[in-house]
KEDRENRO-535765 format. One record per residue (C-alpha): residue number from 1; residue in three letters; y, z, x. Coordinates in Angstrom, 1 decimal. Example, Ala and Ser with C-alpha at 12.3 -4.5 7.8 and 13.67 -1.06 7.14 Angstrom:
<pts>
(1,'ALA',(-4.5,7.8,12.3))
(2,'SER',(-1.1,7.1,13.7))
</pts>
This chain:
<pts>
(1,'PRO',(-0.5,37.5,11.6))
(2,'ASN',(3.2,38.1,12.3))
(3,'ARG',(5.6,36.5,9.7))
(4,'ALA',(9.2,35.6,9.5))
(5,'VAL',(10.9,34.0,6.5))
(6,'ILE',(14.0,32.0,7.1))
(7,'SER',(16.4,30.6,4.5))
(8,'SER',(18.8,28.1,5.9))
(9,'ARG',(21.6,26.0,4.4))
(10,'ASN',(23.4,23.0,5.8))
(11,'VAL',(21.6,23.2,9.2))
(12,'PRO',(21.5,20.1,11.4))
(13,'VAL',(17.9,18.8,11.6))
(14,'ILE',(18.3,18.6,15.4))
(15,'ASP',(18.8,22.4,15.6))
(16,'ALA',(15.7,23.1,13.5))
(17,'ALA',(13.7,20.7,15.7))
(18,'ARG',(14.8,22.6,18.8))
(19,'LEU',(13.4,25.8,17.3))
(20,'LEU',(10.0,24.1,16.8))
(21,'ASP',(10.1,22.2,20.1))
(22,'LEU',(10.2,18.7,18.6))
(23,'PRO',(12.7,17.0,21.0))
(24,'LEU',(12.4,13.6,19.4))
(25,'LEU',(13.5,14.8,16.0))
(26,'SER',(17.2,14.5,16.9))
(27,'PHE',(18.8,13.6,13.6))
(28,'VAL',(22.3,15.0,12.9))
(29,'ASN',(21.6,15.1,9.2))
(30,'ARG',(21.8,18.5,7.6))
(31,'ALA',(19.1,20.2,5.6))
(32,'ASP',(18.6,23.2,3.4))
(33,'ALA',(15.2,24.9,3.9))
(34,'GLU',(12.9,27.8,3.1))
(35,'THR',(10.6,28.3,6.0))
(36,'THR',(7.8,30.8,6.7))
(37,'LEU',(6.8,31.1,10.4))
(38,'ALA',(3.5,32.8,11.1))
(39,'TRP',(2.0,33.4,14.5))
(40,'TYR',(-1.0,35.2,15.8))
(41,'GLY',(-0.3,37.4,18.9))
(42,'GLY',(1.2,34.6,21.0))
(43,'GLU',(-1.4,32.1,19.9))
(44,'GLU',(-0.8,29.5,17.2))
(45,'LEU',(2.7,29.1,15.6))
(46,'ARG',(2.6,27.7,12.1))
(47,'ALA',(5.7,26.7,10.1))
(48,'GLU',(5.5,26.2,6.3))
(49,'CYS',(8.7,24.5,5.1))
(50,'ASP',(10.3,23.4,1.8))
(51,'ALA',(13.4,21.4,2.8))
(52,'THR',(16.1,19.3,1.2))
(53,'LEU',(17.3,16.6,3.6))
(54,'HIS',(20.9,15.5,3.0))
(55,'GLY',(21.4,11.8,3.7))
(56,'ALA',(24.2,10.5,5.9))
(57,'ALA',(27.2,9.2,4.1))
(58,'ARG',(27.0,5.9,6.0))
(59,'ALA',(25.0,4.3,8.7))
(60,'SER',(25.7,6.1,12.0))
(61,'PRO',(26.4,4.6,15.5))
(62,'PRO',(23.2,4.5,17.7))
(63,'GLU',(24.4,7.4,19.8))
(64,'GLU',(24.5,9.7,16.7))
(65,'ARG',(21.0,9.6,15.1))
(66,'ALA',(21.4,9.9,11.3))
(67,'THR',(19.4,8.6,8.4))
(68,'LEU',(20.6,7.5,4.9))
(69,'LEU',(17.3,9.0,3.6))
(70,'GLU',(17.7,12.1,1.5))
(71,'GLY',(15.5,14.2,-0.8))
(72,'LYS',(12.8,16.9,-0.7))
(73,'ILE',(10.0,17.4,1.7))
(74,'ARG',(7.3,20.1,1.9))
(75,'PHE',(5.4,20.2,5.2))
(76,'THR',(3.4,22.3,7.6))
(77,'TYR',(3.8,22.1,11.3))
(78,'ILE',(1.4,23.7,13.8))
(79,'ASP',(2.4,24.0,17.4))
(80,'THR',(-0.7,22.1,18.5))
(81,'GLY',(1.2,19.0,17.2))
(82,'VAL',(-0.4,18.8,13.7))
(83,'PHE',(2.2,17.8,11.2))
(84,'LEU',(1.1,17.8,7.5))
(85,'VAL',(3.3,16.5,4.8))
(86,'ARG',(2.3,18.2,1.6))
(87,'ALA',(4.8,16.3,-0.6))
(88,'ALA',(7.9,14.3,-0.2))
(89,'ASP',(10.4,12.3,-2.2))
(90,'LEU',(12.9,10.6,0.2))
(91,'ARG',(15.3,7.9,-0.9))
(92,'SER',(18.1,5.7,0.4))
(93,'PRO',(19.7,2.5,-0.9))
(94,'HIS',(17.1,0.6,1.2))
(95,'THR',(14.0,2.8,1.3))
(96,'ASN',(11.8,4.9,-1.0))
(97,'VAL',(9.1,7.3,0.5))
(98,'GLN',(6.7,9.2,-1.7))
(99,'VAL',(4.1,11.5,-0.2))
(100,'SER',(1.4,13.4,-2.2))
(101,'GLY',(-1.9,15.1,-1.9))
(102,'GLY',(-1.3,16.8,1.4))
(103,'ARG',(-4.4,18.7,2.1))
(104,'ASP',(-6.2,19.3,5.4))
(105,'GLU',(-4.7,16.8,7.7))
(106,'LEU',(-4.6,13.8,5.3))
(107,'PHE',(-1.9,12.8,2.9))
(108,'HIS',(-1.1,9.7,0.8))
(109,'VAL',(2.1,7.7,1.5))
(110,'ARG',(3.8,5.1,-0.6))
(111,'LEU',(6.7,3.5,1.3))
(112,'SER',(8.9,0.6,0.2))
(113,'THR',(11.8,-0.6,2.3))
(114,'THR',(14.1,-3.5,2.9))
(115,'ARG',(15.3,-1.9,6.1))
(116,'ILE',(12.3,-1.1,8.4))
(117,'ALA',(14.5,0.7,10.9))
(118,'GLU',(14.9,3.7,8.5))
(119,'PRO',(11.2,4.7,8.4))
(120,'LEU',(10.6,3.7,12.0))
(121,'ASP',(13.4,6.0,13.2))
(122,'LEU',(12.1,8.8,11.0))
(123,'ILE',(8.5,8.5,12.2))
(124,'GLY',(9.6,8.0,15.7))
(125,'GLY',(11.4,11.4,15.5))
(126,'PHE',(8.0,13.1,15.8))
(127,'SER',(5.8,10.4,17.2))
(128,'PRO',(6.3,9.4,20.9))
(129,'PRO',(4.1,6.3,20.4))
(130,'VAL',(6.3,5.0,17.5))
(131,'ALA',(9.4,5.9,19.4))
(132,'ASP',(8.0,4.0,22.5))
(133,'LEU',(7.2,1.0,20.3))
(134,'VAL',(10.8,0.9,19.0))
(135,'LYS',(12.1,1.3,22.5))
(136,'ARG',(9.9,-1.5,23.9))
(137,'ALA',(10.5,-3.9,21.0))
(138,'ALA',(13.9,-2.8,19.8))
(139,'ASP',(14.3,-5.9,17.7))
(140,'ILE',(11.5,-4.7,15.4))
(141,'ARG',(14.2,-2.6,13.7))
(142,'GLU',(15.9,-5.9,12.7))
(143,'MET',(12.9,-7.2,10.7))
(144,'THR',(14.0,-8.4,7.3))
(145,'GLY',(12.2,-8.7,3.9))
(146,'ARG',(10.6,-6.2,1.7))
(147,'LEU',(7.8,-4.1,3.2))
(148,'ASP',(5.4,-1.9,1.2))
(149,'PHE',(2.9,0.5,2.6))
(150,'ASP',(0.4,2.3,0.3))
(151,'GLY',(-2.2,4.3,2.2))
(152,'ASP',(-3.4,7.5,3.8))
(153,'VAL',(-1.9,9.1,6.9))
(154,'ARG',(-3.3,11.7,9.3))
(155,'ILE',(-1.2,13.3,12.1))
(156,'GLN',(-3.3,15.2,14.5))
(157,'SER',(-0.6,15.4,17.2))
(158,'SER',(2.5,13.6,18.1))
(159,'SER',(0.4,11.0,19.9))
(160,'ASP',(-2.4,10.8,17.4))
(161,'ILE',(-1.3,9.3,14.2))
(162,'GLU',(-3.5,7.1,11.9))
(163,'TYR',(-2.7,4.9,8.9))
(164,'SER',(-5.3,3.4,6.6))
(165,'GLY',(-4.1,1.4,3.6))
(166,'SER',(-2.4,-1.7,2.4))
(167,'ILE',(0.6,-3.5,3.7))
(168,'GLU',(2.6,-6.1,1.8))
(169,'ILE',(5.5,-8.1,3.1))
(170,'ARG',(7.6,-10.3,0.9))
(171,'ASP',(10.3,-12.7,2.3))
(172,'GLY',(9.6,-11.3,5.7))
(173,'HIS',(11.3,-12.6,8.9))
(174,'TRP',(11.0,-11.3,12.5))
(175,'ARG',(11.7,-13.3,15.6))
(176,'SER',(10.3,-16.7,14.9))
(177,'TYR',(7.8,-15.4,12.3))
(178,'LYS',(8.3,-15.9,8.6))
(179,'ALA',(6.1,-14.9,5.6))
(180,'ASP',(6.9,-15.6,2.0))
(181,'THR',(4.1,-13.2,1.0))
(182,'LEU',(1.6,-11.4,3.1))
(183,'SER',(-0.9,-8.8,2.0))
(184,'ALA',(-3.4,-7.0,4.3))
(185,'ARG',(-5.5,-3.9,4.6))
(186,'ALA',(-4.7,-2.1,7.8))
(187,'PHE',(-6.0,0.7,10.1))
(188,'PHE',(-3.9,1.8,13.0))
</pts>
């Protein structure tokens, strides 16, 4: 295989996404990264990356996509659309995302948030179905309460994402729906 090792500091995420042809990942946040690109004679491109995401200083206007989430993430991206998060620890004042056990195409996620828009925007950055859901039901970003996810995720491509695990909502409110406490096992 051919290899290139790239060290970058303070690069906007949107610029790195252009390199990997991920047009939905359009955050203006900056990141530091150590990335190894490998390709096989014009065939499969594989990016192995250890990155530190710098959170935005404040919430951004809608036309400037930024996230308050910051922290470390280790992932592999294959140009077939497979996105494997090996490990992550991302935090903001509203959200905590822990990812572990990334092997094959399955990884474990623990996500806790009081602002569902943060994880939806992040996931929508590489998943057209999630981005489409947020576009069709934009008010889903305004859901209030505490939401906790604890389960396994598999990303086969940008349009083939699976979640299997628990969901818990406390003091939830969306549209006319309210839930003091709701716990469920989910697969989607």
